[in-house]
PLY file of the C-alpha trace (Angstrom):
ply
format ascii 1.0
element vertex 57
property float x
property float y
property float z
element edge 56
property int vertex1
property int vertex2
end_header
-10.52 29.00 -28.75
-8.98 27.81 -25.48
-10.78 30.54 -23.56
-14.13 29.30 -24.87
-13.35 25.74 -23.77
-12.33 26.92 -20.31
-15.59 28.85 -19.97
-17.67 25.83 -20.97
-15.83 23.64 -18.46
-16.41 26.24 -15.74
-20.14 26.42 -16.52
-20.47 22.62 -16.45
-18.61 22.46 -13.14
-20.81 25.13 -11.56
-23.98 23.44 -12.78
-22.74 20.09 -11.43
-22.60 21.62 -7.95
-26.40 21.88 -7.97
-26.90 18.16 -8.55
-27.95 16.15 -5.50
-25.55 13.57 -4.13
-26.10 9.84 -4.29
-28.58 8.81 -1.63
-27.60 5.16 -1.19
-25.34 2.42 -2.50
-27.33 -0.79 -2.29
-26.60 -4.39 -3.26
-27.77 -3.90 -6.85
-25.23 -1.13 -7.36
-22.47 -3.28 -5.88
-23.33 -6.22 -8.14
-23.41 -3.95 -11.21
-20.03 -2.52 -10.23
-18.46 -5.96 -9.81
-19.91 -7.22 -13.11
-18.70 -4.07 -14.87
-15.20 -4.51 -13.48
-15.10 -8.16 -14.53
-16.28 -7.37 -18.07
-13.79 -4.52 -18.34
-10.85 -6.62 -17.17
-11.83 -9.47 -19.51
-12.08 -6.98 -22.38
-8.58 -5.66 -21.72
-7.20 -9.21 -21.49
-8.95 -10.16 -24.74
-7.45 -7.17 -26.51
-3.98 -7.96 -25.17
-4.30 -11.59 -26.26
-5.46 -10.57 -29.73
-2.55 -8.15 -30.01
-0.03 -10.78 -28.84
-1.31 -13.41 -31.29
-1.37 -10.94 -34.15
2.17 -9.81 -33.40
3.52 -13.38 -33.00
2.39 -14.56 -36.42
0 1
1 2
2 3
3 4
4 5
5 6
6 7
7 8
8 9
9 10
10 11
11 12
12 13
13 14
14 15
15 16
16 17
17 18
18 19
19 20
20 21
21 22
22 23
23 24
24 25
25 26
26 27
27 28
28 29
29 30
30 31
31 32
32 33
33 34
34 35
35 36
36 37
37 38
38 39
39 40
40 41
41 42
42 43
43 44
44 45
45 46
46 47
47 48
48 49
49 50
50 51
51 52
52 53
53 54
54 55
55 56
């Protein structure tokens, strides 16, 4: 089974080499990245706070 998984990963990697690279990184991409990071960090903090409150009571 592991040999089959390795083959699939190799095929996906080879096919990914044919994809074109990113042409540009404009302001919209930067804003989306910053918003995504903020939402992700807030999500992690919310989960930690929920865990801490649940454990304290």
